[in-house]
N, C-alpha and C positions, 0 to 999 in steps of 0.2 A: 064343397061337400067332402071331397076326398081328403082335404087337409083336416077337416073335423074328425073323420074316421081315423086318420093316422094319429091325431092328437088323442082321441079316445082310446085307441089301442095302446098308445104309449103310456097314458095315465093308468090304464088297467094293469100293465106290466109293472109299473112302479108300485102300484098298490099291492100286487101279489108279492113283489120283492119285500116291501115293508111288512106285510103279514108274515112272511117266512122269517124275517129277522126277529119280529116280535115273538113268534113261536119258539125260535131257537133260544132267545134270551129268557123267555119264561121257563123253558125246560132246564136251562142251565141253572137258574135260580132255584127251581124246585129240587134239582139234584144236589145243589149246594146245601139247601135247607135240610134235605134228608141226611146228608153226611153230618151236619151240625147236630141234628137230633140224635143220631147214632153215637157221636162222640160224647155228647152230654149224658146220654143214658149209660154208656159204658163207664163214664167217670163216676156216676152215682153208684153203679154196680160195684166197681172196684173199691170205692169208699166204704160201702156196706160190708163187703167181704173182708177188708182190712180190719174193720171194727169187730167183726165176728171172730177173726183169727186172734186179734189182740185180746179180746175178752176171754176166749177159750184158754189162751196161754196164762193170762193173769189169774183166772179162776182156778185152773188146774194147780198152779203154783200155790195159791192161797189155801186151797183145800188140802194139798199135800202137807203144807206147813202146819195147819191147825189139827190135822188128823195125826201126824207123827210127833211134832214137837210139843203141841199143847195137850196132847193126849185126850182129845175130845172123844166121847163115845160115838159109835157108828150111827146110833139113832139121832144124834145131833148133826152129824156131818151129812147124812143121807138127804135131808130136806134141802140143804144147800146144793147138793149135786143135782137133785131133781129140778129145783128152781132154775139153776143156770143152764141145765141141759135143755129145758123147755124154751128158755130165752134164746139160746143159740139156734135151736131148730126153727123157732118162729121167725127169727131174722133171716135165716137161710131160705125159708119158704117165701118170704117177701121178695126175694131177689129173682124168683123164677120169671122167665121171659125177658130179663134185662141183660143176660150174658151175651146173647146174640140177637139183638133187637131186629125185628123184621120191619123195615121202614119202606119197603117197596109196595106192599099191598095195603088196602084199606083195613082189612081184618087184622093184619099185623099191627098197624098203627093204633087201632082201637084197643087191642089187647095190651099193647105197650102202655097206652094211656091209663088203662085200668090198673095195671101193675104199679105204675108210678103213683097213682092216686092212693092205692092201698098202702103204699109206703109212707105217704104223707099224713094219713089220718090214723088216729088211735081209736080202735073200736072199744065199745064198752066192756066186752068180755076181757080184753087185755087189761084195762084199768082195774077191773074187779079182781081178776086172777092175780096179777102181779102185786097189786096193793094189798089184798087180803093175805095172800100166801107169804109175802115178805114180812108183813106185820106179825103173823103168827110165828114164823121162824125166828124173827128178831126178839120177840117177847120171850119165847121159849129159851133162846140162847142167853138172854139177860138173866132170867130166873136161874138157869143152870149155873151160870158164872157167879151169881150173887151167893149161892150156897156152897160152891166148890172152889172158886178161885177169885177172890175179891180184887186182886191186883189186875187180873185180866178183865174183870168187869169194868173197872175204871177206864182201861184202854178201849174196850168195846164201846162204852158210853161216849168217850171222847170222839171215837170214829163216827158214831151216829150223829153227834152234834155237828161235826165238820161236814158230814154228808147233807144234813139239813141246810147248812149255810151255803153249800155249793149247789143246792137245788135250783135257785134262780138262774145260775149260769147254765145249767143243763136245759132249762126251759128256753133260755135265749138261743142256745145252740139248736134246739128243736125247731124254734120259729124260723131261724135262718135256713135250716135244712128244708123246711116246708116251703119256704119262699123259692128255693132252687127247684124243688119238685114242681111247684106251680108254674115256674117259667118254662120248664121242659114240656109240661102239659099244654101251655099256650103255643109253643112251637109246633107241637103235634096237631093242635087244633087248626093252625094255619095251613099245615100240610093237608089236613083232611078237607079243608075248604077248597084247595086247589084241585082235588080229585073229583 
C-alpha cells in the first residue's frame, strides 16, 4: 500500500514537471510568434513608407519639371498636385498602427489585424476617386497638349500607352502584396487563438 502511495506521488510529481515543461514551451512559442508578427508588420510598414517617400520624390521632381520646363499653366499642374497629395496622405493613413505594433494585448492584435486588412483591400471610394479623378486630369492634359504642344502630346500619349501595358504587372504586384498581408493576418489569428 505504501509502495502504491509512493508510486502515485512520484507519478504526480512527474506529471507536474511535464505540465510545467509544456507551459514553458508553449510560452516560448507564443513569444517567438509575437516577435515574428512584429517583424513582419514592421517590414510591411517600412515597405509602405519607402514607397510613399519614393513616390513623393518622383512626383515632386515630375511636377517641377512640367511646371518650369514645359511651361504648363498652374490650373493644369494643380490637379496633379492635389491627386498625388491625396494619394500620399491616404497611403500614410493606411500605415497607422503598424509603426509600433502592439502584439502583447488582445486589443492591440485586433487593431493591428484591422490595419493590415485595410492595407490589403481596395475600398470602392478609392477606386472611384482615383479612377475618375485621374481620367479627368489625363483627358484635360491631352486636350491641352493637343491644342498647344503636339510634340509633347505624342510623348504623353506614349507614356499613357506604356502605363496601360504595365498595368498587369502592377496588378500582379498588388496580388503578391495582398498575399503577404493575408499571411501576417493568419499569424495574428494564431496568436489570438492562443489567448
